[in-house]
MARBATOR-432625 format. One record per atom (N, C-alpha, C): x, y, z; residue in one letter. Coordinates in steps of 0.02 Angstrom, whole numbers, plus 50000, padded with zeros to 5 digits. Example, Ala and Ser with C-alpha at 12.3 -4.5 7.8 and 13.67 -1.06 7.14 Angstrom:
REM residues 2
506604971650390A506154977550390A506604983550390A506424988850354S506844994750357S506455000250394S
REM end
This chain:
REM residues 328
429625553138045X429805553838115X430005547138145X429715541738121X429885535138145X430615533538130X430825535138068X431525533838049X431995537938092X431815544138105X432235548438148X432285545538218X431725543138244X431715540238312X432175534138315X432145529938264X432565523938263X433295525838260X433465530838218X434155533138213X434405535838280X433985539738313X434185542438378X434295536938429X433875531838428X433955526338475X434605522538461X434755521538397X435375518038379X435995522038398X435955528738394X436505532938414X436575533038490X435995532738525X436005533038598X436295526738629X436235521138595X436465514838623X437215514838637X437645516538588X438375516738605X438535522138656X438165527638657X438275532838707X438145529938777X437605526138782X437425523038846X437945518038868X438195514038821X438695508938838X439345512138861X439585517038823X440215520338840X440155523938907X439605527438918X439515531138980X439475526539040X439115520839033X439075516139089X439745512839103X440155511739051X440805508739062X441265513639099X441255519939080X441665524939113X441445525639186X440795525939198X440535526539266X440705520239306X440685514439274X440845508139307X441575508339332X442025510939290X442725511539311X442795516039372X442425521639371X442455526339427X442185523139491X441615519839485X441295516839544X441715511239573X441995507039530X442405501439553X443025503839590X443305509339567X443915511839598X443785517039654X443145518139670X442975523039722X443065520239792X443115513739798X443195510739864X443265503239858X443455500039912X443555492839913X443025489639958X442495486739928X441965483639970X442215477540008X442725474039982X442995468140017X443345470240082X443755475540077X444085478040137X443585480740187X443065484040161X442535486640205X442175480940240X442065475340204X441745469540234X442185466540289X442845466440277X443295463340324X443355467240390X443305473840387X443395477840447X442745479840481X442185479040446X441545481340474X441165475840511X441385469640504X441015464140536X441315462640605X440865461440652X441065459440719X440695453040739X441075447740754X441805447240755X442095447240684X442735448340679X443065448840614X442985442340576X442795442640511X442695436540472X443355433140456X443315426740443X443915422840425X444135424540354X444745422440338X444995423640270X444565420040218X444305414240236X443875410540190X443225414340178X442945417440231X442335421240223X442445427440180X443025430640189X443185436540149X443265434640076X443605429040064X443695426639995X443025424839963X442585421740002X441915420039977X441515426239960X441575431340002X441235437639989X441495440939925X442155440739915X442455443639854X442205439939792X442135433339796X441865429639739X441135431339728X440755432339782X440045433839777X439915440339739X440325445439752X440225451939718X440675452639657X440995447139636X441415446839576X442035451439582X442255452939643X442835457139652X443485453639633X443455447039623X444055443239605X444155443039529X443725446339491X443765446339418X444065452939393X444365452939333X444605459239303X444015463939291X444155470439289X443635475439282X443245474539217X443585473339161X443245472439097X442775466539099X442985461139130X442555455139135X441965456539181X442075460239234X441535461939280X441005466239244X441245471039204X440775475339168X440385471239117X440725466939081X440385462939030X439855458439062X440025455239116X439545450939151X438955454939177X439105461139199X438565465239226X438095467539171X438365470239116X437945473039063X437555467639027X437835461739019X437455456238989X436935453539037X437085453839102X436595451639151X436005456339154X436125462939145X435585467839146X435085466339090X435335464139032X434895462538976X434425456838993X434615452739042X434195447139063X433845448639129X433865454939151X433525456839213X433925455639276X434575454039270X434995452939328X435465458839336X435375462739390X435775468739400X436395467439442X436555461139454X437165459539490X437045458539564X437555456039599X437485454639671X437595460939712X437245461439768X437325466939814X437755464739873X438065469639906X438445468039966X437975466240023X437335468340017X436845466440067X436575459540050X436575454940097X436345448140083X435605447840065X435445443540016X434755442139996X434385448339970X434745453039940X434425459039912X434405458439837X433795458539808X433705458539736X433735465739712X434285467539680X434395474539660X433855476839611X433665472639563X433165474539514X432495476039547X432265471639591X431625472739625X431665478939669X432225479839704X432305485639748X432315492039707X432645491939649X432695497939606X432015500139581X431625495639553X430985497539523X430455498939576X430515495939635X430065497839689X430185504939711X430825506739717X430995513639737X430875518539680X430935516139618X430825520539560X430115523239559X429635519139578X428945521439580X428855527139630X429215526739685X429185532039736X429485538539708X430075537939679X430425543839652X430045546739593X429765542439551X429385544739492X428805549239513X428465547439567X427915551539592X428155558539610X428715558839646X428985565239667X429225569339607X429615566339564X429915569939507X429365572239459X428875567939444X428345569739398X427935575539426X427755575139490X427355580439520X427745587039521X428395586739536X428805592739538X428885595839469X428985591639418X429075594239350X428425597439324X427855594239337X427225597139315X427095603839348X427205604139414X427105610339450X427595615739426X428225613939417X428725618739395X428575621339325X428355616839280X428195618939212X427595623639210X427075621939248X426485626239249X426665633139275X427045633339330X427235639839359X427705643639312X428165640039279X428645643339235X428295646439175X427805642939146X427445645639088X427005651439110X426625650639164X426175655939186X426555662239205X427055661539249X427415667439272X427885670139219X428175665739177X428615668039124X428245672139072X427655669639051X427255673339001X426995679839031X426745679439093X426485685539125X427035690739133X427625688539152X428195693139160X428385696339094X428355692439040X428525695138974X428005700238951X427365698738963X426835703238942X426825709738984X427105709339045X427125715239089X427855717339099X428235717439045X428955718939050X429075725639084X429565725539132X429775731339170X429235734139217X428725730239229X428225732239278X428435729839347X428055731839398X428205729639466X428155722039471X427645719139439X427555711839440X428155708339408X428405711239353X428985708339319X429595708339365X429705713839401X430275714239446X430205709439505X429585708639530X429465704039585X429605696839564X429345694939505X429455688139480X430195686939467X430535691939440X431255691339428X431635690439494X431455694339544X431775693839609X431675686839640X431055684339638X430905677739665X431275672339627X431335673139561X431685668239521X432415667639541X432745673339547X433455673239568X433525670839640X433035672439682X433065670239752X433045662739757X432565659539724X432515652239726X433105648939690X433355652339638X433925649539601X434555649539644X434615654239690X435215654839731X435195650339793X434595648039812X434535644039873X434745636839861X435185634039902X435365626939897X434765622539911X434715616939876X434135612539884X434085609939955X434655607839984X434635604740050X434405609840103X434625616140096X434435621240144X433695622940138X433455623440076X432755625040064X432305619340089X432535613040079X432145607340102X432085607240178X432645608540212X432625608840286X432175614440310X432205620140275X431785625840293X431045624140287X430855621140231X430155619240221X429945613840271X430395609240287X430225604040335X430075607040403X430475611740425X430355615040489X429705619140486X429575622140429X428945625940421X428345621240425X428415615240396X427875610340399X427755607940470X428285606840508X428215604840578X427865610340618X428065616640606X427745622240641X427005622740624X426845621840559X426145622140537X425725616740571X425995610740574X425625605240606X425515606640681X426025609540712X425955611140784X425435616540796X425425621540752X424955627140761X424235625040746X424145620640698X423465618640678X423235612440715X423685609040750X423505603040786X423335597240740X423615597240680X423495591940632X424155589040608X424105583940567X424705580840538X424625580640462X424315585940434X424185585840362X424825586040322X425295590440340X425925591040303X426415585740329X426485580340292X426945575140312X427665577340303X428075576340353X428775578440350X429265572540350X429005566540360X429425560540361X429095555140318X429455552840267X429215547340226X428725549640173X428595545140124X428125546740071X427395545040089X427305541740146X426635540340172X426695538540245X426135538840281X426125537140352X426175529540360X426535527140411X426585519940421X425915516640437X425455520440466X424795517740479X424295523540483X423665522140470X423125527040474X422605524540524X422345529240563X421825527340612X421215524640576X421015528040522X420445525740481X420715524640411X420815518440393X421135516640329X420615516240273X420445521940245X419995522240188X420365524840127X420065524140069X420385526540007X420505534040009X420005537740035X420085545040040X420645546940088X420685543640145X421215545140193X421905543440165X421945537940127X422575536240095X422785541540045X422295544040006X422435549139956X422665555639988X422305558040039X422495564240073X423165563540109X423295557540135X423935556340168X424505556840119X424425553940060X424945554340009X425045561639986X424495565239977X424555572239956X424915576340010X424755575140073X425075578740127X425825577540130X426035571240118X426745569640119X427095572140055X426715572640001X427005574739937X427105582239932X426715586039970X426685593339962X427365596739971X427675595840029X428295599440044X428875597139999X428925590639988X429465588039945X429385590639874X428765590839849X428635593239781X428805600539775X428595604539823X428745611739822X429495612939822X429855609139863X430585609839866X430905608839797X430725603339766X431025601539702X430775605939645X430135608039649X429845611939594X430105619039593X430165622239651X430355629339651X431065630539627X431505625739640X432195626539616X432215626239540X431825621739509X431795621239436X431405627039407X430855628939440X430435634339415X430825640839407X431305642039451X431675648339450X432035649339383X432395644339360X432765645139297X432305644539237X431805640239240X431345639339184X430935645539170X430755649239223X430385655439214X430785660539175X431435660939190X431855665739154X431905663939080X431975657539065X432005655438994X431345656938959X430785655638993X430125656938962X430035664338949X430225668538997X430155675738988X430575678238930X431215676138927X431655678438874X431415676038806X431195669838802X430955667038739X430305670438717X429865671838764X429235675038748X429345682138723X429805685738754X429965692638732X430235692638660X430645687738645X430925687238577X430375685838526X429925681338544X429385679538498X428895685338488X428745689038542X428275694638537X428515700038489X429175700538480X429465705538435X429565702938364X429355696738351X429455693838285X428935696438235X429095695838172X428665698638119X427995695038114X427995688438122X427365684838112X426865686138168X427105687738229X426655689638282X426365696638269X426785701138245X426535707738227X426025707338171X426145702938122X425675701938068X425015699238093X425045694438139X424425691638167X424025697038203X424365701438239X424015706838272X423715711638221X424095713138168X423855717838117X423245715138080X423195708438075X422615705438041X421995705638084X422065707838147X421475708438190X421305702338231X421765697538235X421635691638277X421605693538350X421185690038387X421125691438458X421785690438494X421895694538545X422535694438581X422665687538612X422145684438640X422235677838670X422435672638619X422135673038559X422305668238506X423025669238482X423225675538476X423915676938455X424415674338506X424255675238570X424715673038623X424785665438626X424215661838621X424235654638631X424415650838567X424105652638511X424195648838450X424825650638412X425065656738420X425645659038380X426265660138423X426195664138476X426785666038514X427005660538563X426545657938603X426735653238656X427025646838629X426735644038576X426975637738549X427705638238528X427885643638495X428585644538475X429035645938535X428775649738583X429175651338642X429325645238686X428915640038680X429015634138721X429585629638696X429825630838636X430365626538609X431005627138650X431265633138665X431855633438708X431735630538778X431135631538805X430975628638871X430995621038869X430745618138814X430765610838806X431475608238808X431935611738775X432635609838775X432925610238846X432785615638881X433055616638948X432795611238996X432155609738991X431855604739036X432175597939024X432275596038961X432575589538946X433295589038971X433655594638967X434345594738990X434395594939066X433885597639099X433895598339172X433655592139209X433445586939173X433175581039208X433705577839253X434335578039232X434865575339275X434935579339339X434865586039334X434895590239393X434305588839439X433725587739409X433125586239449X433215579639486X433495574639453X433615568239487X434115569039544X434625573239533X435095574639587X434765578339644X434315583039627X433945586539679X433475581839717X433215576839681X432775571939714X433145567839766X433795566539754X434195562839803X434225566739868X434365573239863X434405577539923X433725578139956X433205579339916X432535580239943X432295573939979X432405568139948X432195561839979X432575560540044X433195562540045X433595561640106X433335565940163X433175572240148X432925576840200X432245574540226X431795572640181X431125570640201X431055563140214X431615559540209X431645552340225X431165548240183X431175549440119X430785545440072X431185539140055X430835533640045X431165527340028X431175526439952X431505531039918X431535530839846X432235529539820X432355531439757X432995530239727X433545534339760X433365540039787X433865544139821X434155540639881X433725537639923X433955533839980X434375527839958X434165524839903X434535519039876X435245521039857X435325526839824X435985529039803X436425530639863X436135533939913X436525535539974X436755529240009X436295524340016X436475518040048X437015514340009X436945514339942X437435510839900X438115514039904X438145520639903X438785524139908X439105523139976X438695523140028X438965522240096X439265515340107X438925510340079X439155503440088X439605501040032X439795505539987X440225503839929X439925497939890X439275498539875X438915493339839X438935495039765X439415492039729X439555493839659X438945492839615X438645486839616X438115485239570X437465488839587X437355490339649X436765494139668X436835501439645X437435504139650X437565510839625X437485511139549X437735506039515X437685505939442X436965505239419X436555501639456X435855500939438X435515507739439X435665511739490X435375518539495X435615522839437X436265522639423X436545526739370X436295524639301X436205518139291X435965515739226X435255518139214X434815517339263X434125519539255X434085527039245X434505530839280X434515538139272X434745540039202X435245536439176X435485537839108X434955536439056X434595530939065X434045529239018X433505534639020X433345537139079X432835542339086X433055548739051X433685550739061X433945556839030X433935556238954X434185550638928X434205549638855X433495549438826X433045545938861X432355545338837X431995552038836X432075556038887X431745562538889X432035567438838X432685566838825X432975571038772X432705569138704X432575562738692X432275560638629X431565563238624X431185562738678X430495565338678X430485572838665X430975576438693X431015583638682X431135585138608X431565581338576X431695582338505X431065581238463X430675576238482X430055574738445X429525580038457X429535583138516X429045588338531X429155594638490X429775595638466X429905601538426X429435601938366X429325596238333X428895596038274X428165597438292X427975595738354X427285597138376X427195604538390X427695607638422X427655614638440X427755619238380X428165617238332X428305621338274X428205617138211X427655618138174X427515614138113X428045614838060X428465620038064X428995620938014X429545615738021X429595612638079X430125607738091X429895600938066X430305597838025X430155591237997X430755586638006X430615580338020X431145575238026X431085570437968X431625570037929X431625565537871X431975558937888X
REM end
């Protein structure tokens, strides 16, 4: 497995380089930060100031040279200059990454638990009322746009706080700017309150499609010969479901989850914007608005590394879920 992991990493490296170069070309040609600097400042900057700004963000260099300087700088921890003065892109990126990681991890765990529980239950109760209800809810959440669902939940959270006279469900930011009684318990409950609505928004959209995959995969496994043999041997139903059927049924779900991580990160951008979290989503929106090339590339690079890394982890999990799979 170690040799396979090394081979996958070596294959992923050129994929990462080519993809970042293509994205770099797109981002560089998406707008002119120098022209934006010249027209957005009041009073209007001098030609010397505009030229100095162009040199600062390396806009006076050819695209290939700019990319080479950027990618080699990243290897040394330098993510390039920002259009915002005195902004360390690397420090800003990883500070915001911790915020986004909390949201994405919580949403994925919740979505996976719900997908497995409801998907397995739906498969075991095929064509029952519960199966139809779960199917209906799955398609309902799948059809709802993330931004609309986030706004809906935010308004519901505001209504709940008004009716209960509390501020438990945080609707703005990942934490309160201040607490009347600043204790460890209050900090914990405050974070949970702010995390609740954003996590539900991101989790339910993913849960909808993952439940369908789990149900379909579980139905296929339940009709397989080895599950029928396990039942015929007199094994307990719970043991057959968990040790034989569920492990195999989780393999397609693992693939789907690893492929959907990019969609989840995109959904996190929308969710963070609606709930005003200071995470990677806000960073991407600010970078795109201000035509900040290197700040945008930092977000895209980290996202690409996450997607490639989770796909590798998914491949390695196959051998854990199915002992018949071996990597030479």
